[in-house]
C-alpha positions in Angstrom: 20.5 168.3 134.2 18.3 167.0 131.5 19.6 164.0 129.4 19.3 166.3 126.4 21.7 168.7 128.0 24.1 166.3 129.3 24.3 164.7 125.8 25.0 168.2 124.2 27.8 168.8 126.9 29.2 165.2 125.8 29.0 165.8 122.3 30.6 169.3 122.7 33.3 167.9 124.9 34.1 165.0 122.3 34.2 167.6 119.5 38.0 168.3 120.1 40.3 165.8 118.3 42.8 166.3 121.5 40.0 165.4 124.2 38.8 162.4 121.8 42.7 161.4 122.3 42.5 161.9 126.0 39.5 159.8 126.3 41.0 157.0 124.4 44.0 157.1 126.7 41.7 157.1 129.7 39.9 154.2 128.4 43.2 152.1 128.9 43.2 153.4 132.6 43.5 156.4 134.5 46.3 158.8 134.3 48.1 161.5 135.8 47.4 165.1 134.0 51.1 165.4 133.2 51.4 161.9 131.8 48.2 162.5 129.6 50.1 166.3 128.3 53.1 164.1 127.6 51.5 161.5 125.7 49.2 163.8 123.6 52.0 165.9 123.0 50.2 169.5 124.4 51.8 171.7 127.1 50.4 171.4 130.7 48.3 174.6 130.5 46.3 173.3 127.2 46.0 169.8 128.8 44.6 171.5 131.9 41.9 173.3 129.7 41.2 170.0 127.9 40.7 168.2 131.0 38.6 170.8 132.6 36.3 170.8 129.5 36.1 167.0 129.8 35.4 167.1 133.6 32.8 169.9 133.3 31.0 167.7 130.7 31.0 164.7 133.4 33.1 162.4 130.9 36.2 162.4 133.3 36.8 162.5 137.4 39.8 163.3 139.1 41.5 162.3 142.1 44.4 162.8 144.3 46.8 159.9 145.2 47.5 159.8 149.1 51.1 160.1 148.3 50.7 163.6 146.6 48.0 165.7 146.8 49.4 168.1 144.0 49.0 165.2 141.3 45.6 164.7 139.5 44.5 161.4 138.3 41.9 161.4 135.9 39.6 158.4 135.1 36.6 158.2 132.7 33.0 158.2 134.1 30.7 155.8 132.0 27.4 157.5 132.4 27.9 160.0 129.9 29.2 157.5 127.2 26.2 155.3 127.8 23.7 158.0 127.5 25.6 158.8 124.3 25.6 155.2 123.0 21.6 155.1 123.5 21.3 158.2 121.5 23.3 156.7 118.9 21.2 153.4 119.0 17.9 155.3 118.8 19.0 157.5 115.8 20.1 154.0 114.1 17.0 152.5 114.8 15.0 155.6 113.5 17.1 156.0 110.2 16.9 152.3 109.6 13.2 152.5 109.6 12.8 155.4 107.6 15.3 153.5 104.9 13.0 150.5 105.0 10.2 152.7 104.4 11.8 154.3 101.5 12.8 151.2 100.2 9.4 149.6 100.3 8.0 152.9 98.6 10.3 152.3 95.6 9.7 148.9 95.4 6.0 149.5 95.3 6.6 152.1 92.6 8.7 149.7 90.2 
């Protein structure tokens, strides 16, 4: 998968407020799908769809605890967020350069 496609998937997954809330919760530590559904306040089937979207984007991964294979525990994967952070830093650098050039142009005109 190209970096651009991975970034597109990350941004698409994070476009939903419920998924961003899930990411915020998972930033504090891994959680079972049922716990996430209760904390976010959505039915289990809806949470399942959100978790699938987050997993498909690569933002989260799931595992099964040894005591119960029916339970899925979700955790964040850092790689997609690192790519997003790099993209944001590059965007900020480009905008800063453009604004500095604009400022210099305006000051020359004055």
